[in-house]
DONUGU-129973 format. One line per field, with one value per residue (C-alpha): residue number from 1; x, y, z. Coordinates in nm, 3 decimals. Each point is the difference from the previous one (the first is absolute). Last residue first. Example, Ala and Ser with C-alpha at 12.3 -4.5 7.8 and 13.67 -1.06 7.14 Angstrom:
resi <- 2_1
xx <- 1.367_-0.137
yy <- -0.106_-0.344
zz <- 0.714_0.066
//
This chain:
resi <- 160_159_158_157_156_155_154_153_152_151_150_149_148_147_146_145_144_143_142_141_140_139_138_137_136_135_134_133_132_131_130_129_128_127_126_125_124_123_122_121_120_119_118_117_116_115_114_113_112_111_110_109_108_107_106_105_104_103_102_101_100_99_98_97_96_95_94_93_92_91_90_89_88_87_86_85_84_83_82_81_80_79_78_77_76_75_74_73_72_71_70_69_68_67_66_65_64_63_62_61_60_59_58_57_56_55_54_53_52_51_50_49_48_47_46_45_44_43_42_41_40_39_38_37_36_35_34_33_32_31_30_29_28_27_26_25_24_23_22_21_20_19_18_17_16_15_14_13_12_11_10_9_8_7_6_5_4_3_2_1
xx <- 17.828_0.039_0.340_0.200_0.066_0.315_0.074_0.243_0.352_0.142_-0.139_0.133_0.361_-0.008_-0.086_0.263_-0.113_0.186_-0.127_0.087_0.142_-0.112_0.165_-0.321_0.095_-0.252_0.185_0.286_-0.209_-0.176_0.340_0.086_-0.285_0.053_0.346_-0.131_-0.254_0.233_0.279_-0.283_-0.090_-0.378_-0.332_-0.203_-0.279_-0.259_-0.225_-0.049_-0.242_-0.058_-0.239_-0.061_-0.231_0.062_-0.092_-0.268_-0.184_0.315_0.339_0.295_-0.171_0.260_0.084_0.187_0.212_0.112_0.247_0.042_0.259_-0.044_0.387_0.263_0.348_-0.179_0.269_0.289_0.297_-0.144_-0.107_0.287_-0.104_-0.135_-0.289_-0.078_0.099_-0.218_-0.275_0.231_0.119_-0.291_-0.115_0.404_-0.138_-0.296_0.113_0.296_-0.292_-0.191_0.312_-0.015_0.308_-0.126_0.075_-0.168_-0.337_-0.048_0.069_-0.318_-0.252_0.154_0.070_-0.343_-0.124_0.252_0.236_-0.175_0.152_-0.119_-0.026_-0.169_-0.196_-0.061_-0.293_-0.154_-0.297_-0.099_0.157_0.287_0.236_0.213_0.130_0.382_0.032_-0.014_0.175_-0.083_0.189_-0.041_-0.359_-0.136_-0.071_-0.220_-0.237_-0.118_-0.355_0.015_0.356_-0.023_-0.254_0.236_0.309_-0.229_-0.116_0.342_0.131_-0.304_0.069_0.360_0.003_0.046
yy <- -7.583_0.046_-0.130_0.286_0.001_0.140_0.345_0.019_0.056_-0.318_-0.055_0.337_-0.063_-0.354_0.161_0.245_0.361_0.327_0.321_0.336_0.224_0.306_0.328_0.011_0.210_-0.179_-0.030_-0.169_-0.258_-0.145_0.003_-0.251_-0.183_-0.040_-0.139_-0.196_-0.164_-0.003_-0.216_-0.168_-0.175_0.152_-0.083_0.273_0.221_-0.300_0.234_0.034_0.202_0.121_0.232_0.003_0.250_0.136_0.322_0.038_0.289_0.227_-0.099_-0.300_-0.152_-0.301_-0.044_-0.292_-0.077_-0.310_-0.065_-0.347_-0.141_-0.335_-0.148_-0.092_-0.216_-0.310_-0.248_0.247_-0.145_0.174_0.341_0.266_0.326_0.222_-0.201_0.002_-0.394_-0.075_-0.172_-0.200_-0.147_-0.085_-0.202_-0.162_-0.045_-0.146_-0.248_-0.091_-0.064_-0.178_-0.224_-0.115_0.176_-0.130_0.408_0.094_-0.218_0.102_0.372_0.011_0.072_0.290_0.146_-0.001_0.131_0.320_0.084_0.269_0.346_0.303_0.363_0.147_0.376_0.189_0.244_0.174_0.249_0.324_0.204_-0.139_-0.287_-0.162_-0.363_-0.104_-0.241_-0.402_-0.209_-0.374_-0.284_-0.419_-0.070_-0.256_-0.129_0.318_-0.067_0.279_0.205_-0.078_0.017_0.370_0.052_-0.121_0.239_0.270_-0.118_-0.053_0.359_0.176_-0.136_0.068_0.321_0.126
zz <- -3.285_-0.396_-0.088_-0.195_-0.328_-0.104_-0.125_-0.344_0.135_-0.053_-0.328_-0.144_0.138_-0.165_-0.317_0.035_0.130_-0.173_0.219_-0.251_0.217_0.091_-0.191_-0.280_-0.311_-0.139_-0.333_0.205_0.176_-0.314_-0.168_0.298_-0.054_-0.351_0.054_0.227_-0.219_-0.270_0.167_0.090_-0.354_-0.122_-0.051_0.059_0.194_0.176_0.198_0.434_0.116_0.359_0.197_0.343_0.153_0.392_-0.020_-0.253_0.110_0.086_0.104_-0.064_-0.358_-0.113_-0.344_-0.115_-0.308_-0.134_-0.344_-0.126_-0.200_-0.129_-0.032_-0.284_0.059_0.156_0.018_-0.067_-0.196_-0.338_0.200_-0.210_0.081_-0.277_-0.145_-0.356_-0.048_0.301_-0.198_-0.155_0.346_0.099_-0.244_0.085_0.328_-0.103_-0.240_0.292_0.246_-0.316_-0.001_0.374_0.208_0.324_0.141_-0.268_0.025_0.370_-0.099_-0.255_0.168_0.188_-0.307_-0.176_0.334_-0.001_0.287_0.183_0.019_0.137_-0.012_0.289_0.072_0.271_0.053_0.320_0.008_0.218_-0.281_-0.033_0.118_-0.261_0.138_-0.094_-0.273_0.110_-0.270_0.065_-0.166_-0.097_0.090_-0.140_0.336_0.080_-0.297_-0.130_0.154_0.326_0.073_-0.075_0.234_0.240_-0.118_0.019_0.360_0.104_-0.081_0.112_0.352_-0.045_-0.047_-0.385
//
């Protein structure tokens, strides 16, 4: 995926998910086939309920302790001990773009962003590696932190 397409894809993702909650983005290499280019990304976002709970947790209130205990009960079946992490599970989205390079619809751009799961980051990383391995894709998956994602977003240009 070239830099212009990557920037356009990231901007389209940011229009559909709250950029300030993005923890990481995994960008798979683009595929060109039959005058079309397509790409996929996996995005992990801090859960909305977790971001609302963070200030309470830092204050150590009784309601925060109850919320933390409730989360630990829900995570009993998880294979990773996330009990010390304030936001151990993340909302996982997949994003896809399709860009028409040739033909009557040349320039057509379609993007879809879909909520897929609620999982720890270790699970997200394992799934990304598994998809890459099964697809036989030799290209490295590009991982952007939340800060790198936000920094890569196009900035609004002043109107002259």
